[in-house]
C-alpha positions in Angstrom: -10.1 15.9 -18.0 -13.5 14.3 -17.7 -15.6 14.0 -20.8 -18.9 15.9 -20.7 -21.9 13.6 -21.2 -25.3 15.0 -21.8 -27.9 12.4 -21.0 -31.1 12.3 -22.9 -32.9 12.7 -19.6 -31.5 15.4 -17.3 -31.4 13.9 -13.9 -30.7 14.9 -10.3 -27.6 12.8 -10.3 -26.8 12.1 -13.9 -26.6 8.3 -13.6 -29.1 7.8 -16.4 -26.8 8.1 -19.3 -27.3 6.5 -22.7 -26.8 2.8 -23.1 -23.2 1.8 -23.8 -21.8 -1.6 -24.5 -18.3 -0.3 -23.9 -18.3 2.5 -21.3 -15.8 5.3 -21.7 -12.9 5.7 -19.3 -13.8 7.0 -15.8 -12.9 10.5 -14.7 -9.7 11.1 -12.7 -9.8 9.9 -9.1 -11.7 12.3 -6.9 -14.1 13.3 -9.6 -17.9 13.1 -9.0 -19.5 11.1 -11.6 -22.0 11.4 -14.2 -25.3 11.4 -12.5 -26.6 12.1 -7.3 -28.1 10.7 -7.0 -29.4 11.8 -5.1 -30.1 16.5 -3.1 -27.8 13.3 -5.4 -29.5 11.9 -4.9 -29.1 12.9 -6.3 -32.2 14.0 -5.5 -33.2 17.3 -5.0 -31.0 15.8 -2.4 -27.9 13.8 -3.2 -26.6 10.7 -1.8 -25.0 10.6 1.6 -21.5 9.1 1.7 -20.0 8.6 5.1 -17.6 11.4 6.1 -14.0 10.2 6.0 -12.8 8.6 9.2 -10.2 11.4 9.8 -13.0 13.9 9.9 -15.1 11.8 12.2 -12.2 11.5 14.5 -12.0 15.3 14.8 -15.5 15.3 16.3 -14.0 13.4 19.2 -11.6 16.3 20.1 -13.2 18.1 23.1 -12.2 21.5 21.7 -14.3 20.8 18.6 -17.4 20.5 20.8 -17.5 24.2 21.0 -19.1 23.9 17.5 -22.2 22.1 16.4 -21.4 18.6 15.0 -21.7 19.7 11.3 -19.2 22.5 11.9 -15.4 22.6 12.6 -13.4 25.0 14.8 -10.9 27.3 13.0 -8.0 28.8 15.0 -9.9 28.4 18.3 -12.0 31.4 17.2 -15.0 30.5 15.1 -16.9 27.6 13.6 -17.5 27.0 9.9 -19.7 24.5 8.2 -17.9 21.4 7.0 -19.9 21.1 3.9 -21.4 23.6 1.4 -25.0 24.5 2.5 -28.2 22.9 1.3 -31.6 24.3 2.3 -35.0 23.3 3.6 -38.2 25.1 4.6 -38.9 26.2 8.1 -41.0 23.0 8.4 -38.1 20.8 7.3 -39.2 20.1 3.8 -36.1 19.9 1.4 -35.8 22.8 -1.1 -34.5 21.7 -4.5 -30.8 22.8 -4.9 -31.6 23.4 -8.6 -34.1 26.1 -8.0 -33.7 29.7 -6.9 -35.0 30.5 -3.4 -36.9 33.7 -4.4 -39.7 34.3 -1.8 -39.2 31.1 0.2 -37.9 31.4 3.8 -35.3 28.6 3.7 -33.0 27.4 6.5 -29.4 26.5 5.9 -28.2 22.9 6.5 -24.7 21.4 6.2 -24.6 17.7 5.4 -22.3 15.3 3.5 -23.4 13.6 0.3 -26.1 16.0 -0.8 -26.2 18.4 -3.8 -25.5 21.9 -2.3 -27.8 24.8 -2.9 -26.9 26.9 -5.9 -29.0 29.7 -7.5 -28.9 31.7 -4.3 -28.0 35.3 -3.5 -25.8 36.7 -0.7 -28.9 38.3 0.9 -30.8 35.0 0.8 -27.7 33.0 2.0 -27.3 35.3 5.1 -31.0 35.0 6.0 -30.8 31.1 5.6 -27.8 31.1 7.9 -29.5 33.3 10.5 -32.6 31.0 10.5 -30.2 28.2 11.4 -28.8 30.2 14.3 -25.6 31.0 12.4 -24.3 33.8 10.2 -22.9 34.0 6.7 -19.1 33.8 7.0 -17.1 37.0 6.7 -14.5 37.1 4.0 -11.8 37.0 6.6 -13.3 33.9 8.2 -13.7 32.1 4.9 -10.1 32.8 3.9 -8.8 31.7 7.3 -10.8 28.5 7.1 -9.5 27.8 3.6 -5.8 28.9 3.9 -5.3 28.3 7.7 -5.4 30.8 10.5 -1.7 30.6 11.4 1.3 31.9 9.4 2.7 30.0 6.5 -0.7 30.1 4.8 -1.9 27.4 2.4 -2.6 28.1 -1.3 -5.2 25.3 -1.5 -7.4 23.8 1.2 -5.1 20.7 1.2 -1.7 22.4 0.9 0.5 24.6 -1.3 1.0 22.4 -4.3 -2.0 22.1 -6.6 -3.6 18.6 -7.1 -5.7 19.0 -10.2 -7.9 16.0 -9.3 -8.5 17.0 -5.6 -11.4 19.4 -6.1 -14.3 19.7 -8.5 -12.8 22.5 -10.6 -11.2 23.5 -13.9 -13.1 21.0 -16.0 -12.1 22.5 -19.3 -15.0 20.8 -21.1 -18.1 22.3 -22.9 -20.1 24.7 -20.8 -23.4 23.1 -19.6 -25.3 26.0 -21.1 -23.8 25.1 -24.5 -24.9 21.5 -23.9 -28.5 22.7 -23.2 -28.6 25.3 -26.0 -27.1 23.5 -28.9 -23.7 25.1 -28.7 -24.9 28.6 -27.7 -24.1 30.1 -24.4 -26.7 32.7 -23.4 -25.9 35.0 -20.5 -29.3 36.5 -19.6 -30.5 36.0 -16.1 -33.3 33.6 -17.0 -30.8 31.3 -18.8 -28.2 31.5 -16.1 -30.8 30.3 -13.5 -32.1 27.4 -15.5 -32.7 24.5 -13.0 -31.4 22.1 -15.7 -27.9 23.5 -15.7 -26.6 21.8 -12.6 -28.5 18.6 -13.5 -26.2 18.2 -16.6 -23.8 15.3 -15.7 -20.4 16.2 -14.4 -21.4 19.6 -13.0 -22.0 20.2 -9.3 -21.0 17.3 -7.1 -22.6 16.1 -3.8 -20.9 17.6 -0.8 -17.8 15.8 0.4 -17.6 13.6 -2.7 -14.1 15.0 -3.5 -12.5 13.5 -0.4 -9.1 15.1 -1.1 -10.6 18.6 -1.3 -10.6 19.2 2.5 -8.8 21.4 5.0 -6.8 19.9 7.9 -9.8 20.9 10.1 -12.2 19.0 7.9 -14.0 21.7 5.8 -14.8 20.3 2.3 -15.0 21.8 -1.2 -13.8 25.3 -0.3 -12.3 25.4 -3.7 -14.4 24.4 -6.7 -17.9 22.9 -6.9 -19.8 26.2 -6.1 -18.7 29.8 -5.5 -19.4 30.7 -1.9 -20.8 34.1 -0.7 -19.1 36.0 2.1 -20.0 39.2 3.8 -17.7 42.2 4.3 -17.4 45.7 2.9 -18.8 44.3 -0.3 -20.4 41.0 -1.4 -17.8 38.6 -2.6 -17.9 35.1 -4.1 -15.0 32.9 -3.0 -13.2 29.7 -4.1 -14.2 29.2 -7.7 -16.6 26.6 -9.0 -16.8 23.4 -11.1 -16.0 25.2 -14.4 -13.2 27.5 -13.1 -11.0 28.0 -10.0 -8.2 29.8 -11.7 -9.3 32.9 -13.7 -9.9 35.1 -10.6 -7.1 33.7 -8.4 -5.5 30.5 -7.4 -7.2 28.2 -4.9 -8.2 29.9 -1.7 -7.4 33.3 -3.3 -10.1 33.0 -6.0 -12.6 35.9 -5.7 -15.4 37.2 -7.8 -16.3 40.8 -6.9 -18.5 42.1 -9.6 -21.9 40.9 -8.3 -24.3 42.6 -5.9 -26.0 41.0 -2.9 -29.1 40.1 -4.8 -27.3 38.3 -7.7 -27.6 34.6 -8.1 -26.9 32.0 -10.8 -26.1 28.3 -11.2 -22.6 28.8 -9.6 -23.5 30.7 -6.5 -23.6 28.8 -3.2 -22.6 29.4 0.4 -21.8 28.0 3.9 -22.3 29.4 7.3 -20.2 30.4 10.3 -20.8 30.6 14.0 -19.0 32.4 16.8 -19.2 30.4 20.1 -19.1 32.4 23.3 -15.8 32.8 25.1 -16.9 30.7 28.1 -17.7 27.7 25.8 -14.3 28.0 24.1 -12.5 28.2 27.4 -14.3 25.1 28.7 -13.6 23.3 25.5 -9.9 24.1 25.7 -9.8 23.0 29.3 -11.4 19.7 28.3 -8.9 19.3 25.5 -6.0 19.5 28.0 -7.6 17.0 30.3 -8.3 14.7 27.4 -4.6 14.7 26.5 -3.7 13.5 30.1 -6.1 10.6 30.2 -7.7 8.3 27.6 -11.3 7.6 28.5 -12.6 4.1 28.4 -14.8 3.3 25.3 -18.4 2.9 26.2 -20.2 -0.3 25.6 -21.7 -0.5 22.1 -25.3 0.5 21.8 -27.5 -2.2 20.6 -29.4 -1.3 17.4 -33.2 -1.3 17.8 -35.2 -3.6 15.7 -36.5 -2.0 12.5 -40.3 -1.7 12.3 -41.9 -1.7 8.9 -43.3 1.5 7.5 -47.1 1.9 7.7 -48.8 0.0 4.9 -45.4 -0.9 3.5 -45.5 2.3 1.4 -42.1 3.8 2.3 -38.9 3.2 4.2 -39.0 3.0 8.0 -38.3 6.2 9.8 -34.9 6.8 11.4 -32.8 4.8 8.9 -31.2 5.4 5.6 -33.9 6.0 3.0 -34.8 7.6 -0.2 -35.7 10.8 1.6 -33.1 10.7 4.3 -29.7 9.9 2.7 -27.7 11.0 5.8 -29.5 8.6 8.3 -27.8 5.6 9.8 -27.9 2.2 8.0 -30.4 -0.5 9.2 -29.0 -3.0 11.7 -26.4 -5.3 10.2 -27.9 -8.5 8.8 -26.8 -12.0 9.7 -25.7 -14.8 7.3 -28.7 -16.7 5.8 -29.0 -20.5 6.3 -28.4 -23.3 3.8 -31.5 -25.5 3.3 -30.9 -28.3 2.8 -27.6 -28.3 4.7 -25.7 -29.4 1.6 -27.3 -26.8 -0.8 -24.9 -25.0 -3.2 -26.3 -21.6 -2.2 -28.0 -20.0 0.9 -31.8 -19.8 0.9 -31.9 -16.2 -0.4 -29.6 -16.8 -3.3 -29.7 -18.4 -6.8 -27.1 -20.7 -8.4 -25.6 -19.3 -11.6 -23.8 -22.1 -13.5 -23.0 -22.1 -17.2 -20.8 -20.9 -20.1 -20.5 -17.1 -20.5 -19.8 -15.4 -23.8 -17.1 -12.8 -23.4 -17.9 -10.8 -26.5 -21.5 -11.1 -27.9 -22.6 -9.2 -31.0 -25.9 -7.5 -30.2 -27.5 -5.7 -33.2 -30.2 -3.2 -32.6 -33.1 -3.4 -35.1 -35.1 -0.4 -33.9 -34.6 2.3 -31.4 -36.9 3.5 -28.6 -38.3 6.9 -29.4 -37.3 9.3 -26.5 -38.2 13.0 -26.9 -35.1 15.1 -27.0 -32.7 12.2 -27.4 -30.8 12.6 -30.7 -29.6 10.3 -31.9 -31.7 7.6 -30.2 -29.6 5.5 -27.9 -32.0 3.2 -26.1 -32.7 0.1 -28.2 -36.3 -1.1 -28.4 -35.5 -4.5 -30.1 -32.3 -6.5 -30.8 -31.8 -9.1 -33.5 -32.2 -12.6 -32.1 -30.1 -14.5 -31.3 -27.0 -12.8 -30.1 -23.9 -14.0 -31.9 -20.9 -14.9 -29.7 -17.7 -13.3 -31.2 -15.3 -14.2 -28.4 -14.4 -17.0 -26.1 -16.8 -18.8 -23.7 -15.7 -19.7 -20.2 -17.4 -21.5 -17.3 -18.8 -19.6 -14.4 -20.4 -21.0 -11.2 -21.4 -18.9 -8.2 -24.4 -17.8 -6.1 -26.2 -14.4 -6.4 -29.0 -12.8 -4.4 -32.4 -13.5 -5.9 -33.6 -9.9 -5.3 -32.1 -6.5 -4.6 -31.1 -6.0 -1.0 -34.1 -5.2 1.1 -33.4 -5.0 4.9 -35.6 -6.8 7.4 -38.6 -4.5 8.1 -38.3 -2.7 4.8 -40.6 -3.3 1.8 -38.5 -1.5 -0.8 -34.9 -1.9 -1.8 -32.4 0.0 0.3 -31.1 3.1 -1.6 -28.6 5.9 -0.9 -26.0 3.3 -0.3 -22.3 3.8 -1.4 -20.2 1.0 -2.9 -18.2 0.7 0.3 -21.3 0.4 2.4 -22.7 -2.2 0.1 -19.5 -4.2 0.5 -19.8 -4.1 4.3 -23.4 -5.2 4.3 -22.6 -8.1 2.0 -19.7 -9.0 4.3 -21.9 -9.1 7.3 -23.9 -11.9 5.5 -20.7 -13.8 4.7 -21.1 -12.7 1.1 -19.4 -10.1 -1.1 -20.4 -7.5 -3.7 -20.8 -9.1 -7.1 -18.1 -8.6 -9.7 -19.2 -7.0 -12.9 -19.1 -10.1 -15.1 -20.9 -12.1 -12.4 -23.8 -9.6 -12.4 -23.8 -9.5 -16.2 -23.9 -13.3 -16.7 -26.7 -13.6 -14.1 -28.7 -11.0 -16.2 -28.1 -12.3 -19.7 -27.6 -16.1 -19.3 -25.7 -18.3 -21.7 -27.5 -16.9 -24.7 -26.2 -13.3 -23.9 -29.7 -11.9 -24.0 -29.7 -8.0 -24.2 -32.5 -8.0 -21.6 -33.0 -10.5 -18.8 -36.3 -11.4 -20.4 -35.3 -11.5 -24.1 -34.6 -9.3 -27.1 -37.5 -6.8 -27.1 -37.4 -4.0 -24.5 -40.3 -4.1 -22.0 -40.1 -1.3 -19.4 -43.3 -2.4 -17.8 -41.7 -5.8 -17.0 -38.8 -4.3 -15.0 -39.9 -0.9 -13.8 -38.0 1.3 -16.2 -38.7 3.8 -19.1 -40.9 5.9 -16.8 -41.4 9.5 -17.9 -43.0 11.0 -14.8 -39.8 11.6 -12.9 -40.2 14.9 -11.1 -42.8 16.7 -9.1 -43.8 20.3 -9.9 -40.9 21.6 -7.9 -38.5 19.3 -9.8 -37.9 17.0 -6.9 -37.4 13.4 -7.8 -40.3 11.0 -7.3 -39.6 7.8 -5.5 -40.7 5.2 -8.1 -39.2 2.1 -6.5 -41.5 -1.0 -6.3 -41.2 -4.0 -4.0 -38.7 -6.6 -5.1 -41.3 -9.4 -5.4 -43.7 -7.3 -7.5 -42.1 -7.8 -10.9 -42.6 -11.5 -11.8 -41.8 -10.9 -15.5 -38.4 -9.3 -14.7 -36.6 -12.6 -14.4 -33.3 -13.7 -15.9 -32.6 -17.2 -17.4 -31.1 -18.2 -14.1 -34.2 -17.1 -12.1 -32.7 -13.8 -10.8 -35.2 -11.0 -10.5 -35.0 -7.2 -11.2 -31.5 -7.1 -12.5 -32.7 -4.3 -14.9 -34.7 -1.3 -13.7 -36.1 -0.4 -10.3 -32.8 0.5 -8.7 -29.2 0.8 -9.8 -26.9 -1.9 -8.5 -23.3 -1.6 -7.3 -20.8 -4.1 -8.7 -17.0 -4.3 -8.7 -14.6 -4.1 -11.6 -11.5 -5.9 -10.2 -9.2 -4.4 -12.9 -9.6 -0.9 -11.5 -7.7 0.7 -8.6 -9.4 2.4 -5.7 -11.4 4.5 -5.6 -12.8 3.6 -9.1 -13.6 -0.1 -8.6 -17.3 0.8 -8.3 -19.5 0.2 -11.3 -23.3 0.6 -11.4 -25.3 -1.9 -13.5 -28.9 -2.3 -14.6 -30.2 1.2 -14.5 -33.2 2.4 -12.6 -36.7 3.6 -13.3 -35.9 6.2 -15.9 -35.2 5.6 -19.6 -31.5 4.9 -19.8 -29.1 2.0 -19.8 -31.7 -0.6 -18.6 -30.1 -3.7 -20.1 -27.5 -6.4 -19.2 -24.4 -5.1 -21.0 -24.5 -1.4 -20.2 -22.8 0.3 -17.2 -22.2 3.6 -15.4 -18.6 3.7 -14.2 -18.2 7.4 -13.5 -19.1 7.4 -9.7 -16.4 6.6 -7.2 -16.6 4.4 -4.2 -18.1 6.9 -1.8 -20.9 8.1 -4.1 -24.5 7.3 -3.0 -27.7 8.4 -4.7 -31.5 8.1 -4.4 -31.3 5.2 -6.9 -28.1 3.3 -5.7 -28.6 -0.2 -4.3 -27.0 -3.6 -4.6 -27.2 -7.3 -4.3 -24.5 -9.8 -3.2 -22.7 -12.7 -4.6 -20.9 -15.7 -3.0 -18.9 -18.7 -4.1 -21.1 -21.8 -4.7 -20.4 -24.9 -2.6 -19.5 -28.0 -4.5 
């Protein structure tokens, strides 16, 4: 069971937990993590991990083309959304998944890696589906999609034997309402629709984050995460949610039937269905037969267009992965930087780190940062100088990027990037993602400084400890700054912005997949913005509005 962690600042993705010199053990494989960020990112929108390759392959089956690309065909009869729905306005503005819909005319969307819409009624869900040209699933359709449309039905989306770690369900920890209300668990409508509930860490997960919680056809999270409205003779909520997927039935048979069509709370979500016309299905089936008889030649790869900088350098270029568009494609792959001079130890965009690292420094906090609502205080304002090395020292020598990764044409660090995507981008530059101790040593230097700039916390130096995080609709502000705009946020080795601004992916080699991914440095909120703290509770496909990276590489002799 994953431990419940209530951050002092309730975030969209929960990555802003308290500072920890020794992080706790990670959740079981398949769990979402503490923070998306970023709808996590985690975000009124969450981060956008790539859909698994097996699901992408299904989109190439001609019969599946009877459905829109975000849907999958079930039993050759109807289409169902692959991911639990999120919503936006008719004009395309995202609606916060943490707020009830009320009078707003929202449109249903199905995307991977975003926090799904909760706090929604059956009536509102059906209208949102209709505005998207679909319909709320009937109970029979939902059950067929979850259990399979043929005989020998499944008990769970993935099979008949329960895998407790496969889906975001049955946490068994403290109820988030108890975390918010000092151990009390109010059940009035106002409290049950508090926008902060699903912003408590380890509650609702971004869509598709639990990669094993998927049907053979590619529909994710049909058990756990959020209850899902269906229509029939009476309103029903199917599949369980992140706190429970057992009390009212096992797996796909879980049903809550005591609520009316106008009811909503922090557990209620939905997905849409769609019935293609018979002619479309017939053509798709015919194409499928032909496809089995011949394998078409692969088309020539499409050359990526050059990235043009955003107007005035204020935001990310349109059409590529960004703070506001976590599902867009990544910028064109970068090439390897040059060495100047030719015999230099590191490429031109990297800094040499060379020295003796202390494995176990003693860092004593003298006074704590006052953070409203944080009891006890966990963010240290000043450490005793100097740090005392209690363990062994060992030599390290390698290259690390001087700044966070900022693609050509971008003015701000790239975010909404998963650990795996960061690895691939580093690899394209003939680099690799930094190991955790490499990142840490580059930040603290041989003296084991608590902060890259010294012993006294200075949020203004490194773009952290900001308190204006959300707009009036509780949507996360983009508070990134350009990588070269923080001259005081410099480590003893001359590496910039290792603390604050954006969270940075690193690798912990001692861990097994998919938990090798560790976030270091914190971002613009008040949290673990120092050299020795870490967030280890997001797996390798997580991406959030704050997740970025920098690369490392072996130094040449």
